[in-house]
N, C-alpha and C positions, 0 to 999 in steps of 0.2 A: 337743206330741208329734209326732214325725216318723213318719208312716205311709206313707212312700214305698216303692216297690218297683221299683228300677231294673231295666231289661232288661240281661241279661248274656249272655256266652258263656263257654266254659270258661276262657279266659284271664283274664277279669275276676272270676271267682268268688272267688278268694282275697282280693280287696279287701273282700269283704262278709261275712266270717266273723261269725256271730252276728246277721246282719241278714236282712231279708226282701228277696227278689229275684224277678224273672220270668225264666224260662229257656225260650225256645222251642227245641224239640228233636225229634229223631226217636227213637222207641222202638226200641231194639236188642234188648233181652232183658229178660224179666220172670221172676224166680225167686221164686215164692210161698213155697216151702219155706224159703228163706233170708231172706225178706222184704226182698229187694233187687232192683233193676232197674238196667240200664245204658241210658243215653240218649246220643245224639250231639248236641252243641250246634251252633250255626250255624257255628262255626269248625272243625268236624269233630273237636273234642276230646271224649273220653269223660267222662261224669259219672255217678257212682253215686247212686242214689236209695234212701233208706231208707224202705221201705214200712211203713205202720201201718194197722190196721183192715182190714176186708174189702173195702171199695169204694174202691180207690185211683184208679181211672179210667184207668190207663195202657194197658190193653188195648183201650180203646174206639176208638182212632184211631191211625194210623201216626205222625202229628205231634201234639204236645201242647205246651201252655205250662204249666209248673209254676210256681206261685206258692208259695214256701216259704222256709224258713230255711236259710242256708248253714251246714253243720256244719264243713267244712274246705275247702281249696282244690279238692277233687275230689268233694265230697259235698253233696247237698241233701236236706232233709227236707220233703216236700210238705205244704202246707196245703190247696191247691186245685189240681186238674188240669183244665185247659180243653182240650177237644177242638178240634183245628185241621184235622181231616180227613185225607185220604190223599194230598193233593198240596199241597206248599208249596215255594216257591223259597227255599231256605235261604241262597242267595247274597244275596238282597235283605234277608233278616232280618239277616245278618251285616253288611251295609253300614249298616243302620239302627242296630244295636247300637254299632258303632264310632263312628258319627256322634254318637250320644247321649253318648259319653264324651269327645268332643273339647272342649277348653277353650273354643273359640269359641261353643259351644252350651250352656255351663254354666247360663246363666240360664233356658234353656228346659226343660232336662231334669233339673236337680238342685235339691233343696230349698234 
């Protein structure tokens, strides 16, 4: 069983529809009435988050990592939200995400 959860940005999200991923992001907007949130991925792309349950954890920190299932190319459904604090250099996150998807590092980061 493959239980991997690759790190992605908004551009890579569409490659993982129906699979579990990790998305480091900045919380932009949380709309509890619609059970939706908007986050900004490391490549500055907007991603919609489908909220479920009372404690989704998105309001706890300015930056979070969402471990969740990709619904479609622009939407993720969180399983776990990890607080990353109020300061995070997203350019470093973006460089790491891109590196993890390079063919020369396939053996290190892909199952």
